[in-house]
BABADREN-635731 format. One record per residue: x, y, z of N, C-alpha, C in turn; residue in one letter. Coordinates in steps of 0.02 Angstrom, whole numbers, plus 32768, in hexadecimal, padded with zeros to 4 digits. Layout:
<atoms>
XYZXYZXYZa...
</atoms>
This chain:
<atoms>
5058C186888D5022C153888B5042C10B889Bx501FC0EA88C4503BC0A288D75028C074889Fx5059C04D8887504CC01A8854502ABFE0886Ex5011BFB8883B4FEABF7B884D5016BF4B8873x5056BF45885C5082BF1688825090BF2A88C9x5096BF6B88D250A2BF8689165063BF778943x502BBF7F89244FECBF71894B4FE6BF298962x4FF8BEFF89354FF9BEB489415029BEA7897Ax5063BEC689775096BEBD89AA507EBED489EFx505EBF1089F15042BF2C8A2B500CBF008A49x4FDFBEE68A204FA9BEBA8A374FC6BE808A56x4FFEBE628A365019BE258A50503EBE338A99x505FBE6A8A9A5080BE7C8AD95048BE898B12x5013BEA98AFE4FDCBEB48B2E4FBEBE718B47x4FB6BE448B184F97BE048B294FC9BDDF8B57x500BBDE38B48503ABDBE8B75503ABDDF8BBAx5038BE208BBD5037BE418C024FF9BE2E8C26x4FC0BE2D8C084F81BE1C8C284F7EBDD48C42x4FA1BDA78C184FA0BD5F8C294FD4BD4D8C5Cx4FFCBD7E8C765030BD718CA95020BD958CEAx4FF4BD7A8D134FE2BD9D8D52501CBDAA8D80x5019BDDF8DA6504EBDF28DCD504EBDC98E14x5079BD968E17507FBD6F8E545046BD3D8E5Bx5053BD0D8E895024BCD98E985018BCD28EE1x5026BD028F0A5021BCFD8F524FD9BD0A8F66x4FCBBD0E8FA84F8ABD208FC04F5BBCE38FBAx4F18BCF28FC44EEDBCBA8FC64ED9BC978F86x4EEBBCB68F4E4ED9BC9B8F0C4F14BC938EDCx4F0EBC608EB24F41BC598E794F1ABC508E3Ax4F37BC5F8E014F12BC5A8DC24F0CBC108DB0x4ECEBBFB8D9D4EC0BBBB8D884EC0BBB98D3Ax4E9BBBE88D214E96BBF28CD94EA9BC398CC9x4EE2BC428CA54EF4BC8B8C954EC4BCA98C68x4ECBBCE98C604E9FBD148C384E97BCF48BF0x4E5BBCE78BDE4E49BCC48BA34E16BCF28B7Dx4E1DBCF98B384DEFBD268B144DADBD008B11x4D77BD258B144D34BD0D8B084D1ABD2A8AC8x4D1EBCFE8A954D06BD178A524CBBBD218A53x4CA3BD558A2E4C5DBD688A2D4C45BD868A6Dx4C6EBD938A9A4C5BBDB18ADD4C87BDEC8AECx4C81BE1F8AC54CA4BE5A8AD04C99BE798B13x4C5DBE728B314C47BE958B6E4C27BE678B9Fx4C4DBE338BAF4C35BE038BE24C25BE2A8C23x4BE6BE268C384BCFBE518C6E4BBBBE2E8CABx4BA7BDED8CA84B91BDC78CDE4BA9BD7F8CDDx4BB0BD5E8D154BC0BD178D164B95BCF58D49x4B81BCB78D3C4B5CBC918D6F4B6EBC438D65x4B77BC228D9E4B88BBDB8D9D4B43BBB18D92x4B42BB8A8D5A4B09BB648D4E4AF6BB358D85x4AB4BB318D924A98BB068DC14A84BAC18DA0x4A7EBAC38D604A66BA8A8D3A4A9DBA618D1Fx4AD1BA858D064B0CBA648CE44B4EBA698D0Bx4B69BA338D1F4BA7BA358D454BDCBA518D19x4C04BA7D8D344C3FBA978D134C2DBACB8CDDx4BF1BAEC8CE34BDCBB1F8CAC4BCCBB5F8CD0x4BDEBB948CAF4BD3BBD68CC34BA6BBF78C8Fx4B7DBC258CA34B56BC4A8C734B6EBC948C74x4B72BCB38C384B82BCFA8C324B5BBD188BF9x4B69BD598BEF4B45BD808BBE4B68BDC18BB0x4B56BDE28B794B72BE238B684B48BE5A8B86x4B66BE948B8C4B46BECF8BA64B17BEEF8B72x4AFBBF288B814ACCBF488B534AE6BF528B10x4AB7BF568ADD4AC7BF5E8A984ADABF218A74x4AD2BEE78A934AE1BEA78A744A9FBE7C8A76x4AA4BE438A514A69BE168A4C4A5EBDF88A97x4A1FBDE78AA04A0ABDCB8AE24A1BBD808ADFx4A58BD6D8AEF4A70BD288AE74A94BD168B26x4A85BCD98B3C4AACBCBD8B754AE1BC908B5Ax4B1DBC948B714B59BC708B5E4B69BC428B95x4B6ABC018B814B81BBCD8BB24BCDBBC18BABx4BF1BBC98BDE4C3BBBBF8BE14C4EBB858C07x4C85BB608BF74CA3BB328C244CD1BB558C56x4CEFBB338C834D17BB528CB54D5EBB698C99x4D69BB5A8C594DA8BB798C3F4D97BBB68C16x4D57BBC78C0F4D42BC018BE64D2FBBF48BA3x4D2ABBB08B8E4D15BB9C8B4A4CCEBBA28B45x4CB2BBC28B0E4C6CBBCA8B044C50BB888AECx4C20BB6C8B114BFEBB308B054BBEBB388ADCx4B98BB6E8AE94B58BB768ACC4B45BBC18ACAx4B1CBBD18A9F4AFDBC158A9B4AAEBC0B8A98x4A8DBC258AC64A45BC1E8AC94A21BC5D8ACDx49F8BC6B8A9B49D5BCA98A95499DBCAB8ACCx4994BCE88AEA495DBCF38B154928BD208AF0x48E6BD0B8AF048B4BD2F8ACB489ABD6F8AE8x48C9BD9B8AF748BBBDDC8B1548E0BE108AF3x48D2BE508B0548FCBE888AEB490FBEB28B29x494ABEAC8B3B4963BECF8B75497ABF188B63x497ABF408B964993BF868B8F49DCBF8E8BA0x49ECBF718BDD4A35BF738BF94A3DBF398C28x4A46BEFE8C074A4FBEBE8C284A95BEC08C4Ex4A94BEBE8C904AD3BEC88CB44AEBBE868CDAx4ABDBE5A8CE44ACEBE248D114A9FBDE58CFFx4ABCBDA78D124A97BD6B8D0E4AA9BD468D4Ex4A73BD2A8D704A78BD048DAE4A57BCC18DA5x4A74BC908DC94A56BC4B8DCB4A3DBC408E10x4A03BC1D8E1249E3BC0B8E5449AEBBD98E45x4998BBB78E7C495EBB8C8E78491EBBB68E6Dx48EBBB9B8E4E48ABBBBE8E434872BB8D8E47x4835BBA08E4147FEBB708E434801BB3C8E0Cx4822BB4D8DD4482ABB1C8D9A4865BAF28DA4x488DBAF98DD348C9BAD38DDC4909BAFC8DDEx492EBB038DA94968BB2C8DAA495EBB678D73x496BBBA58D8A495CBBDC8D624996BC0E8D5Dx4992BC358D2449C0BC6E8D20499ABCAB8D24x49B5BCE08D474994BD1E8D5149BDBD538D2Cx4997BD758CFD49BBBDA68CD049ABBDEC8CEFx49DDBE118CFB49D3BE508D1D49E0BE8D8CE7x49A8BEA48CD149A6BEE18CA549A6BF1C8CCFx49DEBF2D8CEE49DCBF5E8D274A0EBF988D1Cx4A30BF9A8CE34A5DBFD08CD84A39C00F8CCDx4A52C0468CE84A32C0878CE44A65C0BD8CEEx4A8EC0C98CC04AC7C0FB8CCC4AB3C13F8CE2x4A77C1548CCB4A61C1978CDB4A2FC19A8D15x4A28C15A8D3449F9C1568D6E49B6C1788D5Ex499BC1628D25495DC1848D104928C1568CF9x4936C1158CF74901C0E38CE248C8C0DF8D17x488BC0E78D014854C0E48D334849C0988D45x485DC06A8D1B4856C0208D2C4895BFFB8D11x48A8BFC88D3448D6BF9A8D1D48B0BF578D15x48D4BF238CFF48B2BEE48CF448DFBEAA8D08x48C1BE7B8D2948E1BE3B8D3948BBBE048D14x48DFBDDA8CF448C1BD9D8CCE48D8BD618CF3x48ACBD2F8CF748BCBCEC8D1148ABBCB88CDAx48DEBC8E8CCD48D7BC5D8C9948F5BC1D8CB0x48D2BBE78C9D48ECBBA38CAE4933BB9C8C8Cx4962BB838CB449A6BB808C9749A1BB4D8C5Bx49BDBB638C2249B8BB3C8BE649E9BB018BE3x49DABAD38BB24A0BBA9E8BA24A41BABC8B79x4A78BA9E8B764AB0BAB28B484A9FBAAC8B04x4A70BA828AF14A5FBA778AAC4A25BAA48A95x4A0ABACB8AC249D5BAFD8AAF49EFBB358A88x49C6BB508A5A49D9BB898A3549B2BBC88A4Ex4980BBBC8A774958BBF08A974939BBDB8AD4x4937BC068B084919BBF28B4548CBBBF48B42x48AFBBDA8B754862BBE28B794850BC2D8B87x4818BC3C8B7F47FFBC868B8B480ABC8F8BD6x482BBCC58BE94838BCD38C3047FDBCF38C52x47FABCEA8C9447CFBD138CBC47EEBD598CC3x47C1BD8B8CC347D5BDD08CBC47C4BDF38D01x47F5BE158D1F47E7BE378D5B47F8BE848D53x47CEBEB08D3D47DEBEF68D3B47ECBF0B8D86x4817BF378D8D4833BF468DD24844BF958DD9x4839BFAC8E17484DBFED8E2B4870BFEF8E69x4897C0218E7A48B1C02E8EB94884C0578EE3x487EC04B8F254851C06C8F504866C0B68F55x48A7C0C68F4D48C2C1078F5748DBC1298F15x48C3C1128EDB48D2C12E8E9D4906C10A8E75x4916C11E8E384944C0F98E0B498DC0F58E28x49ACC0BD8E1549F7C0B78E204A16C0908DEAx4A56C09F8DDE4A7AC0788DAE4A97C0398DD4x4A95C0008DB54AABBFC58DD84AC3BF928DA2x4AF4BF678DB74B12BF368D8A4B14BEF28DADx4AFEBEEC8DEA4B03BEAA8E0E4AC1BE958E29x4AAFBE588E224A73BE3C8E414A81BDF18E54x4A65BDDC8E8D4A6ABD988EA04A24BD818EBEx4A19BD428EBB49DABD258ED549E9BCEE8F06x49C5BCF18F4249D0BCBD8F744987BCB38F8Cx4975BC738F8A4930BC5F8F9F48FBBC898F74x48CEBCA68F984896BCCC8F7648A7BD158F6Cx48E3BD2B8F7848F9BD6E8F79492DBD7D8F3Fx4922BDB98F1D4953BDD28EF04970BE0D8F0Fx49B3BE198F0849DBBE4F8F2749FDBE728EEEx49FCBEB38EEC4A21BEDA8EC04A56BF058EE4x4A92BF0A8EC54AC7BF338EE34AD5BF6B8EB0x4AC9BFA98EC64AD2BFE28E994B1ABFEF8E89x4B21C00E8E4F4B66C0238E3A4B6AC0718E46x4B89C0838E7C4B90C0CB8E8E4BCEC0CD8EC1x4BCBC0FC8EE94C05C1048F1D4BF7C0DD8F59x4BBCC0C18F664BABC09F8FA34B95C0578FA0x4B81C0408F614B66BFFD8F574B2ABFEE8F82x4AF6C0118F794AB8C0028F9D4A9DBFBD8F90x4A7FBF9B8FC14A63BF578FB74A17BF5F8FBCx49F4BF408F8B49AABF4A8F864990BF018F7Fx4955BEF58F9C4939BEB18F9E48F3BEB48F8Bx48DBBE7D8F654891BE778F544882BE308F55x4846BE1C8F6D4830BDD68F6C4812BDC68F26x4828BD8B8F124811BD738ECF47D3BD488ED7x479BBD5A8EB44762BD2F8EB4476EBCEF8E90x474BBCBC8EA44755BC798E82472EBC768E3Fx4701BCA78E2E46DDBCA78DF3470ABCB78DB9x46E9BCBA8D7D470ABCCA8D414730BD0A8D3Bx4717BD3E8D604737BD7A8D664712BDAA8D8Fx4724BDEA8D904705BE1A8DBE4734BE518DCFx4713BE868DE5473DBEC28DF64767BEB88E39x47A4BED38E3A47CFBED18E7347DCBF148E8Cx47E6BF1F8ECD47FCBF5E8EEA483FBF4B8F12x4874BF668F0048B6BF5B8F2448B7BF928F5Cx48C3BF778F9548CBBFA28FD04913BFA18FE9x4931BFDB8FFB4974BFDF90144979BFBE9059x49AEBF90906049B8BF6E909F49FCBF8290BCx4A24BFA690984A67BFBA90B14A95BFCE9078x4AD6BFD890884B08BFE690534B49BFC69068x4B6DBFB490334BACBF8D90414BEABFBD9045x4BE4BFFC90314C1EC02890344C51C01E8FFCx4C3DC0018FC84C6DBFF28F8F4C5EC0218F55x4C92C0378F334C8AC0618EFC4C88C03C8EBCx4C59C0498E954C53C02C8E4D4C51BFE08E50x4C21BFC48E724C17BF7D8E6E4BFCBF668E29x4C20BF328E0D4C0BBF208DCA4BE9BEDC8DC3x4BE5BEB68DFC4BC3BE758DFA4BB9BE5E8E41x4B86BE358E464B79BE138E8C4B5CBDCD8E7Ax4B6FBD9E8EA04B55BD588E944B59BD308ED6x4B26BD0A8EDC4B24BCDB8F1A4B4EBC9B8F09x4B68BC7E8F3A4B8ABC3F8F324B53BC088F25x4B6DBBD08F0F4B3DBB988EF84B15BB838F33x4B32BB7E8F714B0ABB6C8FAB4AE2BB9F8FC9x4AE7BBDD8FB04ABEBC178FC64AD1BC359006x4B08BC1C90264B1DBC35906A4B46BC799065x4B5EBC8990294B8EBCC190244B7DBCE78FE6x4B92BD238FE34B8BBD508FA94BCEBD718F9Bx4BE2BD738F5C4C1CBD998F4A4C05BDD08F1Fx4C28BE0C8F304C1CBE4B8F094C64BE5D8EEEx4C63BE718EAF4CA7BE8A8E964CA8BECF8E7Dx4CE1BEF08E824CECBF2C8E614D26BF1F8E34x4D40BF548E144D7ABF498DE64DB8BF348E0Ex4DBABF3D8E4F4DF9BF358E794DF4BEFA8EA6x4DB8BEE18EB94DB4BEAC8EEE4D76BE848EECx4D70BE488F054D38BE1F8F114D2FBE1F8F5Cx4CF0BE2E8F704CE3BE398FB54CA9BE048FCBx4CB4BDDF8FFC4C88BDA990104C5EBDBB904Bx4C1EBDAC904B4BF0BDB590814BC5BD799090x4BB5BD7090D14B86BD3690E04B42BD4D90CCx4B1BBD2090AB4AD8BD3190934AACBD4790CFx4AAEBD2391064A86BD33913E4A94BD799159x4AD3BD8E91564AE6BDD6916A4AC6BE07913Ex4AC9BDFE90FD4AAFBE2D90D14A5FBE2E90D7x4A46BDF590DF49F7BDF290E449E7BE169123x4A0FBE17915649FCBE3291964A16BE7D919Ax4A32BE9691664A46BEDB91664A8BBEE7917Fx4AB5BEB291894AF7BEB991A34B26BEB49166x4B4CBEEA91544B69BEEB91164BB9BEE9911Dx4BCCBEC391534C18BEBA915B4C31BE829137x4C64BE83910F4C7BBE4A90EC4CA3BE1D911Cx4CADBDDC91084CD5BDAF912F4D16BDA09109x4D1CBDB590CB4D5ABDA490A54D5FBDCF9067x4D9DBDDD90524DA5BE0A90174DE4BDEA8FF0x4DDDBDF18FAC4E15BDDA8F814E25BE138F52x4E65BE2C8F554E79BE5C8F284E80BE408EE0x4E6DBE658EB04E69BE4E8E694E9CBE738E3Cx4EB6BEA88E4F4EE2BED48E274F1CBEAB8E08x4F3ABE818E314F78BE608E164F69BE2A8DE2x4F24BE1D8DD64F15BDEE8DA04F0DBE108D5Cx4F11BE508D584F17BE778D1F4EDBBE688CEEx4EA1BE6B8D074E6ABE668CD94E63BEA98CAEx4E52BEA38C724E4EBEE28C474E18BF138C63x4DDEBEF68C724DA6BF1F8C8D4D77BEF38CB2x4D8BBEE48CF24D65BEB08D184D1BBEC08D1Cx4CEFBE938D104CA6BEA08D154C81BE6B8D3Ex4C8BBE2C8D304C5FBDF78D4D4C84BDCA8D78x4C5CBDA88DA54C7ABD758DD34C4ABD3F8DE7x4C62BD058DF04C3BBCD08E0B4C66BCA18E31x4C4ABC7C8E614C70BC528E904C53BC0F8E95x4C7CBBDA8E914C65BB988E9A4C9CBB748EC6x4C86BB678F024CB8BB478F314CF1BB798F3Ax4D2EBB628F2E4D6ABB898F364D7FBBAC8EF3x4D58BBA88EC34D67BBC68E824D43BC098E7Ax4D67BC3B8E634D4BBC7D8E534D54BC848E07x4D1EBC928DE34D1EBC9E8D994D0FBCE78D8Dx4D38BD038D604D35BD488D4E4D31BD558D01x4D0ABD858CF14D09BD9D8CAC4D10BDE98CA3x4D25BDFB8C694D38BE3A8C5B4D24BE578C1Ax4D1ABE958C124D0CBEB38BCC4D4FBEB98BA6x4D49BEBE8B674D83BEC48B3A4DA8BF058B41x4DE8BF078B294E0BBF458B244E15BF548AD9x4E2CBF928AC94E2DBFA88A824E57BF778A58x4E90BF5B8A734EBCBF368A4C4EABBEED8A48x4E76BEDB8A684E62BE958A674E1BBE8A8A4Dx4E10BE4E8A354DCBBE3E8A1C4DA8BE0C8A50x4D6EBE198A674D4DBDEC8A994D5EBE058ADBx4D34BDF38B0E4D3DBDF98B514D71BDCB8B6Ex4D79BDC68BB04DA8BD9C8BD14D89BD758C07x4DA4BD398C0F4D91BD0B8C454DCDBCF08C6Bx4DC7BCE98CA94DFDBCC68CD14DDCBCAB8D11x4E03BC7C8D2F4DEBBC608D6B4E24BC5B8DA1x4E10BC5E8DE04E3DBC5C8E144E33BC228E42x4E64BC008E5B4E5BBBCD8E8F4E6EBBF08ED4x4E40BBF18F014E4ABC188F3D4E41BBEC8F7Dx4E61BC088FB24E54BBEC8FF44E23BC199015x4DE4BC09900F4DABBC34902A4D95BC18906Bx4D89BC46909D4D76BC2F90E24D2DBC1590DDx4D1DBBF291194CD7BBD9911B4CAABC169120x4C6ABC0991084C39BC3D91114C14BC3C9155x4C26BC0491794C01BBFD91BD4C2FBC1891F0x4C11BC4592184C39BC63924D4C4FBC2E9280x4C87BC37929C4CA1BC0792CD4C72BBF99307x4C65BBBA93134C39BBA8934C4BEEBBA59339x4BE1BBB392F94B9ABBAE92E14B93BB7292B6x4B62BB4992C24B58BB0D929C4B45BB209251x4B5BBB01921E4B47BB1091DB4AFCBB0091D1x4AE0BB2791A54A98BB1D91934A87BB49915Ax4A4EBB4091384A3CBB6890FD4A2FBBAF9113x4A3BBBDF90E64A2EBC2590F549E9BC339107x49DEBC619137499CBC6F914E4985BCB19128x4942BCB891274926BCF59106490BBD22913Ax4927BD5C913D4910BD8B917148D9BDB49151x48A1BDBD91734868BDE19156487DBE2B914Bx
</atoms>
């Protein structure tokens, strides 16, 4: 039997190994090394705040309280804001403009057995950091046109919500969001990314690009390409060398990539880290920049 002292030593060695990424070459270097997220054992989604500069929103996976955590860009928890809902399998949070201004979209879309007849998307005005509870959210019960799927990634651009399934192909589904308080959604398949086990997806702040992550890489797509059914990435970042314990979530702001992970057995709390990267322009060469278009 391993003694308590040995366990402490093993935990310290594991933390040291995790906090020392392998090399600093390539397009990204570590800006904030792996940092423990107390009270967030299962950080499952990340979104860059549109209301508060330098703030990220995250949350725990299923089986935990329905709480939004505000983080600064070093991973420090700034606020905990309860959401007055009861989710079944909350897998992602996304930030985007909405009729009320700036909103967060909560994706209750996890379905490991691919058996849920309905999933649910919630839209809530982005809270202040001094709030203890959000306003009552708009509720969008949703189905897939071709039957249930397990998914962990959702992003919102303009009036459209997109879901990326977690399976062997990463199917992409789209639904139009009504401007009213709520209403039923039907997600239709528009293509597949060819990625195995996608764990998160998020649009960039300007809405021109989308990043989808797996345990091994972050893959970038132009929003217009995905909306038009063209699923070819324009950039990829390998993540293995950064030694995340169990990579789950991703968000991008400018040239910064933010990552969060679930805990491991020898640690308490999930993990957060950020990367400073040389990311290429989202605008194809020779094309004037402009806002992303919406393809019917």
